C-alpha positions as CSV (number, residue, x, y, z in Angstrom):
1,M,113.0,68.0,112.6
2,I,111.4,69.7,115.3
3,K,111.2,67.3,118.8
4,V,108.2,68.5,121.3
5,Y,106.9,66.1,123.8
6,S,104.3,64.3,123.9
7,G,101.2,64.8,126.4
8,D,102.7,69.0,126.1
9,H,100.2,71.6,126.5
10,N,99.8,74.7,124.5
11,C,102.2,74.3,122.3
12,R,102.8,75.9,118.6
13,L,105.0,75.5,115.8
14,K,105.8,79.2,114.9
15,L,106.7,79.7,111.4
16,D,108.7,82.9,111.1
17,S,110.7,82.4,107.6
18,F,110.8,80.1,105.1
19,V,112.7,79.5,101.6
20,Y,110.9,79.5,98.4
21,N,112.1,79.1,95.1
22,A,115.5,80.0,96.4
23,S,114.5,83.8,97.4
24,T,113.6,84.0,102.0
25,Y,110.0,84.9,103.4
26,V,109.7,86.5,106.2
27,P,106.0,87.5,108.3
28,K,104.8,91.5,106.8
29,A,104.5,94.1,109.2
30,G,101.1,94.0,110.6
31,A,100.2,91.1,108.5
32,G,101.9,88.6,110.2
33,F,99.9,85.4,111.9
34,K,98.2,86.1,115.4
35,T,97.1,83.0,117.5
36,W,99.3,80.2,114.6
37,A,96.4,77.9,115.1
38,V,94.6,76.6,112.3
39,N,92.7,78.4,109.4
40,D,95.1,81.8,110.9
41,T,96.8,83.4,108.2
42,A,99.7,85.2,107.5
43,I,101.2,87.5,104.4
44,F,105.3,87.0,103.7
45,V,107.2,88.8,101.8
46,N,110.5,88.5,100.1
47,Q,113.3,89.7,101.8
48,A,114.7,91.1,98.3
49,N,111.2,92.5,96.4
50,A,108.9,94.2,99.0
51,K,106.1,93.5,96.3
52,D,106.6,89.7,96.2
53,L,104.1,88.3,98.7
54,L,102.9,85.0,99.9
55,Y,99.9,84.3,101.5
56,L,99.9,81.3,104.4
57,K,97.8,79.0,106.2
58,V,97.7,77.1,108.9
59,S,96.0,73.8,107.9
60,S,97.2,71.6,110.4
61,Q,98.8,72.7,114.5
62,I,100.1,70.2,117.2
63,S,97.3,69.7,119.3
64,S,97.0,69.9,123.3
65,P,98.0,67.7,125.3
66,V,100.1,66.7,122.2
67,R,99.7,63.3,120.0
68,S,102.4,61.1,118.5
69,T,100.2,61.8,115.3
70,D,100.3,65.5,114.9
71,S,101.8,66.8,112.1
72,I,102.3,70.6,111.1
73,H,100.9,71.8,107.5
74,Y,101.3,75.6,106.7
75,E,99.3,75.9,103.4
76,L,100.4,78.0,100.6
77,I,97.0,79.9,99.6
78,A,97.7,82.3,96.9
79,P,100.8,82.5,94.4
80,P,103.1,85.0,94.2
81,Q,102.2,88.3,93.1
82,S,103.3,89.8,89.8
83,S,105.7,93.3,89.9
84,T,103.4,95.0,88.5
85,P,101.6,97.7,91.2
86,S,98.3,97.4,90.1
87,A,98.4,93.4,90.6
88,P,95.6,92.4,92.4
89,I,96.2,91.0,95.9
90,V,93.5,88.4,97.4
91,I,93.6,86.4,100.3
92,P,90.9,83.7,99.9
93,K,89.2,83.8,103.0
94,A,88.8,87.3,102.0
95,F,86.7,86.6,98.9
96,G,84.7,84.2,100.6
97,S,84.0,86.7,103.5
98,Q,84.4,90.1,102.1
99,F,83.5,90.0,97.9
100,F,80.3,87.7,97.2
101,A,77.2,86.9,98.9
102,L,74.5,84.2,97.3
103,G,71.3,86.8,96.6
104,N,70.9,89.5,98.3
105,N,67.6,91.0,100.2
106,N,65.5,91.7,97.1
107,S,66.4,88.9,95.0
108,P,66.7,85.1,96.2
109,A,70.0,83.2,96.2
110,M,69.1,80.3,94.0
111,D,65.9,79.5,91.3
112,F,65.2,75.7,90.5
113,E,64.9,75.0,87.2
114,G,63.8,71.4,86.5
115,I,64.9,67.8,86.4
116,G,67.4,67.0,84.3
117,P,69.3,63.3,83.0
118,G,69.9,61.1,85.3
119,G,67.3,62.6,87.6
120,A,69.8,66.1,88.4
121,G,68.5,68.9,89.8
122,I,69.0,71.9,87.8
123,F,69.5,75.6,89.3
124,Q,71.1,78.8,88.5
125,F,72.3,81.2,91.1
126,N,72.1,85.3,92.3
127,I,76.0,86.2,93.2
128,Y,76.4,89.5,94.4
129,C,79.8,91.6,94.9
130,K,79.1,93.1,98.7
131,V,79.6,96.9,97.0
132,M,78.8,98.5,94.3
133,M,81.0,97.5,91.6
134,Q,83.3,99.1,89.3
135,N,84.1,99.4,85.5
136,N,80.9,99.2,84.4
137,G,79.8,96.1,86.4
138,T,82.8,94.0,85.7
139,V,85.3,94.2,89.4
140,C,84.5,93.7,91.9
141,S,87.0,95.4,94.9
142,Q,87.4,95.9,98.5
143,G,89.8,98.4,100.4
144,G,91.3,97.3,104.3
145,A,93.5,95.7,105.5
146,E,92.5,92.5,103.3
147,A,92.6,94.7,99.7
148,G,91.8,93.1,96.1
149,T,90.0,93.1,93.4
150,M,88.4,90.0,91.9
151,L,87.2,90.4,88.3
152,L,84.3,88.5,87.0
153,S,86.6,88.1,83.9
154,K,88.7,85.1,86.1
155,L,85.6,83.4,87.5
156,S,85.0,79.8,87.7
157,Y,82.3,78.3,88.9
158,K,80.8,74.7,89.2
159,L,78.3,73.4,91.5
160,V,79.7,70.0,93.1
161,S,77.8,67.4,95.0
162,D,78.8,68.2,99.1
163,S,80.8,65.1,99.1
164,F,82.9,66.7,102.2
165,N,80.5,68.4,104.9
166,A,81.7,71.5,103.7
167,G,80.3,74.2,105.6
168,N,81.0,78.7,104.4
169,S,83.9,79.7,103.4
170,S,83.6,82.5,105.8
171,V,82.0,80.5,108.9
172,A,83.7,76.6,110.2
173,D,80.8,75.3,110.5
174,G,81.9,71.7,108.6
175,Y,84.9,70.9,106.8
176,Q,87.3,73.5,105.0
177,L,87.9,73.1,101.5
178,T,91.3,73.2,100.6
179,S,93.6,74.7,97.7
180,T,94.1,71.1,97.4
181,D,90.4,70.3,96.5
182,I,90.0,72.9,94.8
183,A,92.6,72.3,92.6
184,N,91.6,69.0,92.3
185,I,87.4,70.0,91.4
186,F,88.6,72.8,88.8
187,A,91.0,70.0,86.9
188,S,88.7,69.9,84.3
189,P,87.2,73.2,83.3
190,G,84.3,75.4,85.6
191,N,81.8,77.3,84.0
192,T,82.6,81.0,83.1
193,V,81.6,84.4,83.3
194,S,80.2,85.6,80.4
195,L,80.6,89.7,79.7
196,P,78.0,91.4,79.8
197,A,75.3,88.8,79.4
198,D,75.8,87.2,82.9
199,Q,75.9,90.5,84.6
200,L,73.0,91.5,87.0
201,S,70.5,94.3,85.8
202,D,69.7,95.5,89.7
203,G,72.4,98.2,90.1
204,N,75.3,96.1,88.7
205,Q,76.5,94.8,91.1
206,G,77.0,90.8,90.5
207,F,76.3,88.1,87.9
208,R,73.9,84.7,87.5
209,T,75.1,82.0,86.9
210,S,74.0,79.8,84.0
211,P,71.9,76.9,84.5
212,I,73.8,74.4,86.2
213,N,73.5,70.8,88.0
214,I,75.7,68.1,90.5
215,G,75.1,65.7,87.6
216,L,73.4,63.1,90.0
217,P,70.1,62.2,91.2
218,L,68.5,65.6,93.4
219,D,66.2,63.5,95.9
220,T,69.6,61.2,96.9
221,H,72.1,64.2,96.6
222,P,70.0,67.5,98.2
223,K,73.5,68.4,100.0
224,M,75.9,70.0,97.4
225,V,78.8,73.4,97.3
226,L,78.6,75.6,95.2
227,I,82.2,77.0,93.9
228,L,83.6,80.3,92.7
229,N,87.5,79.9,92.0
230,D,89.9,83.0,90.3
231,T,91.4,82.4,87.8
232,A,93.6,84.4,88.0
233,T,95.2,83.9,91.4
234,K,93.8,80.7,92.6
235,A,91.7,82.6,95.3
236,F,88.3,80.6,95.9
237,T,85.3,81.0,97.4
238,Y,82.3,78.7,98.5
239,F,78.6,77.9,99.7
240,S,77.2,75.5,101.0
241,I,73.4,74.6,100.0
242,Q,71.4,72.4,102.0
243,L,67.9,71.8,100.2
244,T,64.8,70.3,102.3
245,L,63.4,67.8,100.5
246,I,59.4,67.1,100.8
247,S,57.2,64.3,99.8
248,N,53.8,64.3,98.9
């Protein structure tokens, strides 16, 4: 139990270590929390195994001034990594902002394929890795502090109605989906990437989705969210899609 005084300003609950599965985790050197504000992320390392990493995000923090209804939550945003040296290292935020984008300069992000049962709009999306893909266009890799590897064969995706008022995963312009939201959405399996059939031919930089819809009338549900979920690491990203409907 940590006690603070109601009305205090500029307070932060700072997580310096925790115990998970009987192991103690501490911030990895150079990769700890920077601000401890909401959406700040950090990498924690098992004190007994330097290859065992956990990724955390601040999902709620103390208000300023402190309110009696405040609660503090640190969210586990990726599972422990394998001890295999070649295991992918993925931070979900990097998945969104560094790995993939809808469309590119030469190709539209979305194609409207018509109206399906119940008035649902049917769409296909081009999803591009931001760098040239490796292994014959099946692996999207990034370097730097948020290095990681995304295998197209491990991606699952869904198009859902935006009941969240979501912003894109790399832009804080709306509700930010959490790993709990993603787990609920993918409680039933999503679409998967079929290789090599779904690979884009222009430079092996990404894939094209199957025709997908939200199963609801397009005229009353013009706002949608396209979600990519890495089934191997539980990392995810999503894109907010707002259609402008024109009536004659």
